C-alpha positions in Angstrom: -58.7 -9.4 -8.7 -56.4 -7.0 -7.1 -54.5 -4.9 -9.3 -52.2 -1.7 -9.1 -52.6 1.2 -11.7 -51.8 0.4 -15.2 -48.6 0.1 -16.4 -46.2 -2.2 -18.3 -46.7 -5.1 -15.7 -50.3 -5.0 -16.0 -50.0 -6.3 -19.9 -47.7 -8.8 -18.4 -50.1 -10.0 -16.1 -53.1 -10.6 -18.7 -50.9 -12.2 -21.1 -49.8 -15.1 -18.7 -52.7 -15.0 -16.0 -55.6 -16.7 -17.1 -59.2 -16.2 -15.7 -60.0 -13.7 -12.7 -56.7 -14.4 -10.8 -53.9 -11.7 -10.0 -50.5 -11.5 -11.0 -48.3 -14.5 -11.2 -45.7 -15.1 -8.4 -42.8 -14.1 -10.3 -44.3 -10.5 -11.8 -45.0 -7.6 -10.3 -47.9 -4.9 -10.3 -46.4 -1.3 -10.4 -47.3 1.0 -7.6 -48.4 4.3 -8.4 -45.2 5.9 -7.3 -43.0 3.2 -8.3 -39.0 4.1 -8.4 -36.9 2.4 -11.2 -35.7 -0.9 -10.2 -31.9 -1.1 -9.9 -30.2 -3.9 -12.2 -29.2 -7.0 -10.9 -26.0 -8.0 -11.0 -24.4 -9.2 -14.1 -23.1 -12.4 -12.1 -25.0 -14.2 -9.4 -22.8 -15.1 -6.3 -20.9 -18.8 -6.9 -22.5 -21.6 -5.1 -21.2 -23.2 -1.7 -19.4 -26.2 -2.0 -21.4 -29.2 -1.3 -22.4 -30.6 2.1 -24.8 -33.3 3.3 -25.7 -31.3 6.3 -27.8 -28.2 6.1 -26.4 -25.1 7.7 -27.7 -24.2 11.0 -26.5 -20.7 11.6 -29.2 -18.0 10.5 -26.9 -16.1 8.8 -25.8 -18.8 6.4 -29.3 -19.8 5.7 -30.2 -16.1 4.7 -26.9 -15.9 2.6 -28.1 -19.4 0.7 -31.4 -18.2 0.3 -30.3 -14.9 -1.2 -27.9 -16.7 -3.7 -30.8 -18.8 -5.1 -32.9 -15.6 -5.4 -30.2 -13.8 -7.1 -30.1 -16.8 -9.6 -33.7 -16.4 -10.0 -33.4 -13.0 -11.0 -30.6 -13.6 -13.1 -32.3 -16.4 -15.0 -35.2 -13.9 -16.0 -33.1 -10.9 -16.5 -30.6 -12.8 -18.8 -33.0 -15.5 -20.0 -31.1 -18.3 -18.9 -33.0 -21.3 -18.1 -30.0 -23.1 -16.7 -29.7 -20.8 -13.9 -33.5 -21.1 -13.1 -32.5 -24.7 -12.7 -30.0 -24.0 -9.9 -32.3 -21.8 -8.1 -35.3 -24.3 -8.0 -35.8 -27.7 -6.1 -35.4 -30.3 -9.0 -36.4 -33.2 -6.7 -40.0 -31.8 -6.6 -41.4 -32.4 -10.2 -44.6 -30.6 -10.1 -43.1 -27.5 -8.6 -39.9 -27.7 -11.1 -42.5 -28.0 -13.9 -44.7 -25.0 -12.6 -41.4 -22.8 -12.5 -40.5 -24.0 -15.7 -43.7 -23.5 -17.5 -44.0 -19.8 -15.9 -40.4 -19.1 -17.1 -40.9 -20.5 -20.7 -44.6 -18.3 -21.1 -42.7 -15.3 -20.1 -39.8 -16.0 -22.4 -42.2 -16.3 -25.1 -44.1 -13.2 -24.6 -43.6 -9.8 -26.1 -42.5 -8.3 -23.0 -39.7 -10.3 -22.2 -36.7 -8.3 -20.8 -38.7 -5.4 -20.3 -38.9 -5.9 -16.6 -36.1 -6.1 -14.1 -36.1 -8.8 -11.6 -34.9 -8.6 -8.4 -35.4 -10.2 -5.0 -34.2 -9.7 -1.5 -34.5 -12.0 1.7 -36.0 -10.3 4.5 -36.2 -12.9 7.2 -36.7 -16.7 7.7 -38.6 -19.1 9.9 -36.9 -22.3 10.2 -39.4 -25.0 10.1 -39.4 -28.3 11.9 -38.7 -30.6 8.8 -35.6 -28.7 8.2 -36.7 -26.2 5.5 -36.9 -22.6 5.7 -40.0 -20.1 5.0 -38.5 -16.8 4.1 -40.2 -13.6 3.7 -39.1 -12.0 0.4 -38.8 -8.5 -0.9 -39.7 -8.5 -4.6 -39.0 -5.8 -7.3 -38.2 -3.2 -4.4 -41.5 -3.0 -2.6 -43.8 -6.4 -3.0 -43.7 -9.1 -0.4 -44.0 -12.9 -0.6 -43.5 -15.9 1.6 -41.5 -18.8 -0.4 -40.1 -22.1 0.9 -36.9 -23.0 0.5 -35.1 -26.3 1.2 -31.5 -27.5 1.3 -30.5 -30.0 -1.4 -27.2 -30.8 -0.3 -25.3 -27.9 -1.9 -27.6 -25.0 -1.7 -30.9 -23.6 -0.5 -33.4 -24.1 -3.5 -36.7 -22.5 -3.8 -39.6 -25.3 -3.2 -43.2 -26.3 -1.7 -44.2 -28.8 0.4 -44.9 -32.2 -1.0 -48.3 -33.7 -1.3 -47.4 -36.2 1.3 -46.4 -33.4 3.8 -49.8 -31.6 3.6 -51.5 -34.3 6.0 -55.0 -36.0 5.2 -57.5 -33.6 3.7 -60.4 -32.3 6.1 -63.7 -30.8 5.6 -65.7 -28.5 7.3 -69.5 -26.9 6.2 -71.1 -24.2 7.0 -74.7 -22.3 5.5 -72.7 -21.2 2.1 -69.6 -23.5 1.9 -68.0 -26.8 2.1 -64.5 -25.9 2.9 -61.5 -28.5 1.9 -58.1 -27.7 3.7 -54.9 -29.6 4.9 -53.2 -29.6 8.2 -50.2 -28.2 6.9 -51.5 -24.8 7.0 -52.4 -25.1 10.8 -54.2 -22.0 12.1 -54.0 -20.2 8.8 -56.8 -22.4 7.7 -59.1 -20.9 10.2 -58.3 -17.1 8.8 -58.8 -18.2 5.2 -62.2 -19.7 6.3 -63.0 -16.3 8.2 -62.0 -14.2 4.8 -64.3 -16.5 2.9 -67.3 -15.9 5.2 -66.4 -12.3 5.1 -66.4 -12.1 1.2 -69.5 -13.4 1.0 -71.1 -11.0 3.3 -69.9 -8.6 0.9 -71.3 -10.0 -1.8 -74.7 -10.1 -0.1 -74.4 -6.6 0.9 -73.8 -5.4 -2.4 -76.2 -7.7 -4.6 -78.9 -8.4 -1.9 -78.7 -12.3 -2.2 -76.6 -15.3 -2.3 -76.8 -18.6 -4.2 -78.8 -21.4 -2.5 -76.3 -23.7 -3.6 -73.3 -24.4 -1.5 -69.8 -24.1 -3.1 -66.6 -26.1 -2.3 -64.0 -23.8 -1.2 -60.6 -25.8 -1.9 -57.5 -24.2 0.1 -54.5 -25.7 -1.7 -50.9 -25.3 0.1 -48.9 -26.1 -2.8 -49.4 -26.6 -6.7 -48.5 -30.5 -6.9 -52.1 -31.2 -5.1 -53.8 -29.9 -8.2 -50.9 -30.0 -11.0 -53.3 -29.0 -13.8 -54.8 -26.0 -12.1 -54.2 -22.4 -13.4 -50.9 -21.6 -11.6 -51.3 -17.9 -12.3 -54.3 -17.3 -10.6 -54.6 -16.7 -6.7 -58.2 -18.2 -6.7 -60.8 -18.8 -9.5 -64.5 -20.0 -9.8 -65.1 -23.3 -11.5 -68.6 -23.8 -12.7 -70.3 -27.3 -11.5 -72.4 -29.6 -13.3 -75.2 -32.3 -12.2 -72.4 -34.5 -10.6 -70.1 -31.8 -9.2 -70.7 -28.6 -7.2 -69.4 -25.3 -8.0 -66.1 -24.7 -6.6 -63.8 -21.9 -5.7 -60.1 -22.7 -5.6 -57.5 -21.1 -4.0 -53.8 -21.3 -3.4 -53.1 -20.8 0.6 -51.1 -18.1 2.0 -47.5 -18.6 2.8 -47.2 -20.4 -0.5 -45.2 -19.6 -3.8 -48.3 -20.0 -5.8 -50.3 -17.4 -3.3 -48.1 -14.9 -5.3 -46.7 -11.5 -4.2 -48.8 -9.0 -2.0 -48.5 -5.0 -1.1 -47.0 -5.2 2.5 -49.0 -2.1 3.2 -52.1 -3.9 2.7 -51.2 -7.5 3.7 -52.3 -10.6 2.2 -55.6 -10.9 4.2 -57.0 -7.9 2.2 -55.4 -9.2 -1.1 -57.3 -12.7 -0.6 -60.6 -11.3 0.5 -61.0 -8.9 -2.4 -60.1 -11.7 -4.9 -62.4 -14.3 -3.3 -65.3 -11.5 -3.1 -64.8 -11.1 -6.9 -65.1 -15.1 -7.7 -67.8 -15.5 -5.5 -69.8 -12.8 -7.1 -69.5 -14.7 -10.4 -71.2 -17.8 -8.7 -73.6 -15.5 -7.4 -74.6 -13.9 -10.7 -74.8 -17.5 -12.4 -76.9 -19.2 -9.5 -78.8 -16.4 -7.9 -79.3 -14.2 -10.9 -79.4 -16.7 -13.8 -76.5 -14.9 -15.3 -78.5 -12.2 -16.7 -76.6 -10.3 -19.2 -74.7 -13.3 -20.1 -74.1 -12.2 -23.7 -72.3 -9.0 -22.7 -68.7 -10.2 -21.6 -68.2 -6.7 -19.8 -71.3 -7.5 -17.5 -70.1 -10.4 -15.3 -66.7 -9.3 -14.7 -67.9 -5.4 -14.3 -70.2 -6.8 -11.6 -67.6 -8.7 -9.9 -65.2 -5.7 -10.0 -67.9 -3.5 -8.5 -68.7 -6.0 -5.8 -64.9 -6.4 -4.8 -64.6 -2.6 -4.8 -61.8 -2.9 -7.3 -59.6 0.1 -7.1 -58.5 -0.5 -10.9 -61.4 1.6 -12.1 -59.1 4.5 -12.1 -57.2 3.1 -14.9 -60.0 4.7 -17.2 -58.8 8.3 -16.5 -55.6 7.5 -18.2 -57.2 5.9 -21.3 -59.5 8.7 -21.7 -56.6 11.2 -22.0 -54.7 9.1 -23.9 -57.4 8.4 -26.4 -57.1 4.4 -25.6 -60.2 3.6 -24.4 -61.9 0.4 -25.6 -65.3 1.0 -27.2 -68.2 -0.9 -25.8 -69.2 -1.8 -29.1 -66.8 -2.3 -32.1 -68.4 -0.9 -35.2 -65.1 -1.4 -37.6 -66.8 -4.6 -39.1 -63.8 -6.9 -38.3 -64.5 -10.5 -37.4 -62.7 -10.6 -34.2 -64.3 -7.5 -32.1 -62.5 -5.5 -30.1 -64.7 -4.3 -27.8 -66.3 -4.6 -24.2 -69.0 -7.0 -25.7 -66.3 -9.4 -26.5 -63.9 -8.7 -23.7 -63.1 -12.5 -23.2 -61.5 -12.3 -26.7 -59.7 -9.0 -26.4 -55.9 -9.2 -27.9 -54.6 -6.5 -25.4 -55.7 -4.3 -22.6 -57.7 -6.7 -20.8 -57.1 -5.2 -17.5 -58.3 -1.7 -18.7 -61.6 -3.7 -20.2 -62.2 -4.8 -16.7 -61.8 -1.4 -15.2 -64.3 0.3 -18.0 -66.7 -2.7 -17.1 -66.8 -1.6 -13.5 -67.2 1.7 -14.5 -70.3 1.0 -16.6 -71.7 -0.5 -13.6 -71.1 2.2 -11.5 -72.3 4.7 -14.3 -75.6 3.3 -14.3 -76.0 3.1 -10.5 -74.9 6.7 -10.3 -77.0 8.1 -13.2 -80.2 5.8 -12.7 -80.2 5.5 -9.2 -79.7 1.8 -8.1 -78.2 -1.6 -9.1 -81.9 -2.3 -10.0 -81.5 -0.7 -13.6 -78.2 -2.5 -14.2 -80.1 -5.7 -13.9 -83.1 -4.3 -15.9 -80.5 -3.5 -18.7 -79.0 -7.1 -18.3 -82.5 -8.9 -18.8 -83.6 -6.6 -21.6 -80.2 -7.5 -23.4 -80.8 -11.3 -23.0 -84.3 -11.0 -24.7 -83.4 -8.4 -27.4 -79.7 -9.4 -28.0 -79.0 -5.7 -29.4 -77.7 -3.5 -27.1 -78.9 -0.3 -28.7 -82.3 -1.3 -28.4 -81.6 -2.7 -24.9 -80.6 0.3 -23.8 -83.4 2.2 -25.5 -85.9 -0.1 -23.5 -84.1 0.4 -20.3 -83.2 4.2 -20.2 -85.0 5.5 -23.3 -81.7 6.5 -25.1 -79.6 4.8 -27.8 -76.1 3.7 -27.9 -74.5 7.1 -28.9 -76.3 9.1 -26.4 -75.4 6.4 -23.7 -71.9 6.2 -24.7 -71.5 9.8 -24.7 -72.9 10.1 -21.3 -70.6 7.6 -19.9 -67.5 9.1 -21.3 -68.4 12.2 -19.8 -69.1 10.7 -16.4 -65.7 9.1 -16.5 -63.8 12.2 -17.4 -65.5 14.2 -14.5 -64.4 11.4 -12.1 -61.1 9.8 -13.1 
């Protein structure tokens, strides 16, 4: 998961995003040196008079797209769902439902109203079918590639229909079975290349890959899989006796791909995310899910393999005294610790960072990833973290925890 340093928007992300994705399309992650966002205008520009024909002049198209972007921002800033309807294609039911669901989820969250939404159209590429692919700037620094359609009176945010994607195609290599659609053209080749590079990174870090092949589905829109998690760029889905493991990912140049850092580009964002997700499959199939009773283990391993930079979040947590403990000894029923990462009520991003820090600490202090696996297997057998530590490292939990905290403090 590709995440920027922890600030307000990380909390937003983790409330609204499920699994191992990255920020929903409509939310920012905050850069380290972000400037305060200027407030959006109180009133969005008025819509143009209805017209049967779409404007062909580029300047007029840009103005029309900006008008819808302003309405979209205003809908979120003023919590006004009616404005959302004016900005979004109402004749594309799956996409309309997706945008409405995202809006409703955000409005129900504690953080509604604490982020100022702002979008600006930078350029457009007119498509053969009359739509316009717009490069947009979001929150003053991020980029997105969103499709707009003329609905007779306005340029509204949309996505291609299922019928426009073309017939599904497949390709198979040593590790993957790819499913993709002609609509994406040469972008499919680039995505396939990134998946294969991600697999090479996993093998370089972990030493082996699964014998089983994963199906990688490259989805150009949400409508093709309208019950998928819309808030994750990519995610791993475990298979069964009848179905193979899958890695589902939304294609670049789609709304559901989300926003990305223009300095790094969408390629690095996607490759890092796939590396994380393919690590989950490798952990399951090539290592038998060793350490499966410790929630932090699998996520820490995936963050480590993907070289996630969010491990730096642990520095602020240490200084503020908000580090999540490895073990919650309070006696409460719903544990708030890394061993129960998947039921945490808050600070999930920090938990991922700490999980990665645990993996890195063990490798650094004890010399290799082999000791990480040794701890995982010991815990599988004993199911007692203190005793697993004593068997693996010869020290108990208190001493291990103290050494881990000191190690983090010296580095972050």
